[in-house]
C-alpha positions in Angstrom: 25.9 -32.1 -32.6 29.5 -32.7 -31.5 30.4 -35.1 -28.8 32.4 -32.4 -27.1 29.3 -30.3 -26.6 27.7 -33.1 -24.5 30.8 -34.0 -22.5 31.2 -30.3 -21.6 28.8 -31.1 -18.8 31.5 -32.9 -17.0 33.5 -29.7 -16.8 31.4 -28.8 -13.7 33.5 -31.3 -11.8 36.7 -29.6 -12.9 35.3 -26.2 -11.7 34.4 -27.7 -8.3 38.0 -28.7 -7.7 39.2 -25.2 -7.8 40.3 -23.4 -4.6 38.6 -20.1 -3.7 36.9 -18.6 -0.7 33.5 -19.7 -2.2 34.7 -23.3 -2.8 35.9 -23.5 0.8 32.5 -22.7 2.3 30.5 -25.5 3.8 28.2 -27.1 1.3 25.3 -27.0 3.6 25.6 -23.2 4.1 25.7 -22.6 0.3 22.8 -25.1 -0.3 20.6 -23.5 2.3 21.3 -20.0 1.1 20.6 -20.9 -2.5 17.3 -22.6 -1.5 16.2 -19.5 0.4 17.2 -17.4 -2.7 15.1 -19.6 -5.0 12.1 -19.5 -2.7 12.2 -15.8 -2.3 12.7 -15.1 -6.0 9.8 -17.4 -6.9 7.5 -15.7 -4.3 7.3 -12.4 -6.3 4.1 -11.6 -8.1 4.2 -12.2 -11.8 4.2 -8.5 -12.8 7.2 -7.6 -10.6 10.4 -7.0 -12.6 12.2 -4.1 -11.1 12.1 -5.6 -7.6 14.0 -8.7 -8.8 17.0 -6.7 -10.0 18.8 -6.6 -6.6 18.8 -10.4 -6.6 21.4 -10.5 -9.4 23.9 -9.7 -6.7 23.9 -13.2 -5.3 24.8 -15.2 -8.5 27.2 -12.5 -9.4 29.1 -12.9 -6.1 29.1 -16.7 -6.5 30.6 -16.4 -9.9 33.1 -13.6 -9.1 34.4 -15.0 -5.8 34.4 -18.6 -7.1 36.3 -17.5 -10.2 33.8 -19.3 -12.5 33.8 -18.9 -16.3 30.8 -16.7 -17.2 30.6 -18.0 -20.8 30.4 -21.6 -19.8 27.7 -21.0 -17.3 25.8 -18.9 -19.7 25.8 -21.6 -22.3 24.4 -24.1 -19.8 21.6 -21.6 -19.0 20.8 -21.3 -22.7 20.4 -25.1 -22.9 17.5 -25.0 -20.4 16.0 -21.7 -21.7 13.5 -23.3 -24.1 11.6 -24.8 -21.1 11.1 -21.3 -19.6 10.1 -19.9 -22.9 7.5 -22.6 -23.4 6.0 -21.9 -20.0 5.4 -18.2 -20.7 5.2 -17.9 -24.5 1.4 -17.8 -24.6 1.1 -15.1 -21.8 1.1 -12.2 -24.3 -1.9 -13.8 -26.1 -3.9 -14.5 -22.9 -3.3 -11.3 -21.0 -3.8 -8.2 -23.1 -4.4 -5.7 -20.2 -2.0 -2.7 -20.5 0.4 -2.5 -17.6 3.2 -0.2 -18.7 3.4 2.7 -21.1 6.5 3.7 -23.0 5.5 6.9 -24.7 2.7 6.0 -27.0 3.3 2.3 -26.8 1.4 0.2 -24.2 3.0 -3.0 -22.9 0.4 -5.6 -21.9 0.5 -7.7 -18.8 1.3 -10.8 -20.8 4.6 -9.4 -22.0 5.4 -8.2 -18.5 4.7 -11.6 -16.9 6.6 -13.4 -19.7 9.6 -11.2 -19.0 9.2 -11.9 -15.3 9.3 -15.7 -15.9 12.5 -15.4 -18.0 14.1 -13.2 -15.4 13.3 -15.5 -12.5 14.4 -18.5 -14.6 17.8 -16.8 -15.3 18.2 -15.9 -11.6 17.4 -19.3 -10.2 19.2 -21.4 -12.8 22.3 -19.3 -12.7 22.4 -19.5 -8.9 21.9 -23.3 -9.0 24.7 -23.8 -11.6 27.1 -21.5 -9.7 26.3 -23.5 -6.5 27.2 -26.8 -8.2 30.3 -25.4 -9.9 31.7 -24.0 -6.7 30.7 -27.0 -4.5 30.6 -30.2 -6.6 27.7 -32.5 -6.9 29.3 -35.1 -4.6 29.8 -32.6 -1.7 26.4 -31.0 -2.3 24.6 -34.3 -2.1 26.5 -35.4 0.9 25.7 -32.0 2.5 22.0 -32.4 1.7 22.0 -35.9 3.3 23.5 -34.5 6.4 20.8 -31.8 6.4 18.1 -34.6 6.6 17.4 -35.5 2.9 16.7 -39.2 2.7 19.7 -41.2 1.7 18.0 -42.8 -1.3 17.0 -39.3 -2.7 20.5 -38.0 -2.3 22.1 -41.0 -4.0 19.6 -40.8 -6.9 20.3 -37.1 -7.3 24.0 -37.8 -7.5 23.7 -40.6 -10.0 21.3 -38.6 -12.1 23.9 -35.9 -12.4 26.8 -38.2 -12.7 25.5 -40.4 -15.6 23.3 -37.9 -17.4 26.2 -36.7 -19.5 27.3 -40.4 -20.1 23.9 -41.2 -21.7 24.1 -37.9 -23.6 27.5 -38.8 -24.9 26.2 -42.2 -26.0 23.3 -40.6 -27.8 25.7 -38.1 -29.6 27.8 -41.1 -30.8 24.8 -42.8 -32.2 23.7 -39.6 -34.1 27.2 -39.1 -35.5 27.3 -42.7 -36.6 24.0 -42.3 -38.4 25.2 -39.1 -40.1 28.4 -40.8 -41.3 26.4 -43.7 -42.8 23.8 -41.6 -44.5 25.8 -38.6 -45.8 23.8 -36.5 -48.2 20.5 -38.4 -47.5 18.8 -35.4 -45.9 17.0 -35.3 -42.5 16.2 -38.7 -41.1 12.6 -39.8 -40.9 10.6 -40.2 -37.8 10.9 -44.0 -37.7 14.7 -43.5 -37.7 14.5 -41.3 -34.6 12.3 -43.9 -33.0 14.9 -46.6 -33.7 17.7 -44.4 -32.3 15.8 -43.7 -29.1 15.0 -47.4 -28.7 18.7 -48.4 -29.1 19.7 -45.6 -26.7 17.3 -47.0 -24.1 18.8 -50.4 -24.5 22.3 -49.1 -24.3 21.4 -47.0 -21.2 19.9 -50.0 -19.5 23.0 -52.1 -20.3 25.3 -49.4 -19.1 23.3 -49.0 -15.9 23.5 -52.7 -15.1 27.2 -52.6 -15.6 27.6 -49.6 -13.3 25.4 -51.2 -10.7 27.5 -54.4 -10.7 30.7 -52.4 -10.5 29.4 -50.4 -7.5 28.3 -53.6 -5.7 31.7 -55.1 -6.3 33.3 -52.1 -4.7 31.1 -52.3 -1.6 28.6 -49.5 -2.2 25.9 -49.6 0.4 23.9 -46.4 -0.6 25.8 -44.0 1.6 27.6 -41.0 0.0 31.1 -40.7 1.4 33.5 -37.8 1.0 37.2 -38.0 1.4 37.3 -35.0 3.8 34.5 -34.3 6.2 33.1 -30.8 6.6 32.3 -28.9 9.7 30.5 -25.6 10.0 32.6 -22.6 10.7 31.6 -19.0 11.8 32.2 -17.8 8.2 29.6 -20.3 7.0 27.1 -19.0 9.5 27.8 -15.4 8.6 27.4 -16.3 4.9 24.0 -17.8 5.4 22.6 -15.2 7.8 24.0 -12.3 5.9 22.5 -13.4 2.5 19.2 -14.4 4.1 18.8 -11.0 5.7 19.5 -9.4 2.3 17.0 -11.6 0.6 14.3 -10.9 3.1 15.0 -7.1 3.0 14.8 -7.2 -0.8 11.5 -9.1 -0.6 9.9 -6.7 1.9 11.2 -3.5 0.4 11.8 -2.6 -3.3 15.5 -1.9 -3.1 15.7 -0.9 -6.7 13.0 1.7 -6.2 14.7 3.0 -3.0 18.0 3.2 -4.7 16.5 5.1 -7.6 15.0 7.7 -5.2 18.3 8.2 -3.5 20.2 8.6 -6.8 17.5 10.7 -8.5 15.6 12.4 -5.6 13.7 14.6 -8.0 12.6 11.8 -10.3 
């Protein structure tokens, strides 16, 4: 795997430096709204699919107003998709009760719940990625700390994001070095992977100690500081209240079903 594929993670910082109405919103308003969005989406029963469709509006607005690249975010979602697939892959085998009928074909509850898991995964991950891309992890963690998140948790979250792609870059360099030294030798054995992981752990620990010493030398005391402080504005309040009202309405009423009755009253 190419090094550029790993370092593409750092492009999120470049997207966060753009200037758009979505970028200018207070980080706390966007974070609270996204948290409410995730909680409401995850609260749906496992067989509900149509009721989740209106929730695509929120990540769509974040991406459109924030002028974010759809292809880049979609690739990031695909990276995490195997985890969601592993969670629900056995549902069709465990739940064979028919739930839907398409002509002569019956769709079991396992397939419906599996589709619901994938749909909720896509909604929540796309909203979280769009939040980071139009806010920046530094501003987001500072906002979470101002909302009451313990300082140590906010700092750990920031460092996890900041240096995750550095460790991935180091691992990619090790894999490339191995491929160059063993060209044509076929797939490496398990003990080779174990050795690579061990060396990656040692390099990560050494890099972490160097970063820690550099931070102490620069006077880091655990507090996340931003160059420009943020203050809540009326537009931030309207953003949070408006979207929260929409989420609650979409949770209480099936907006997709209501829209279908309006468009097709005789259906």
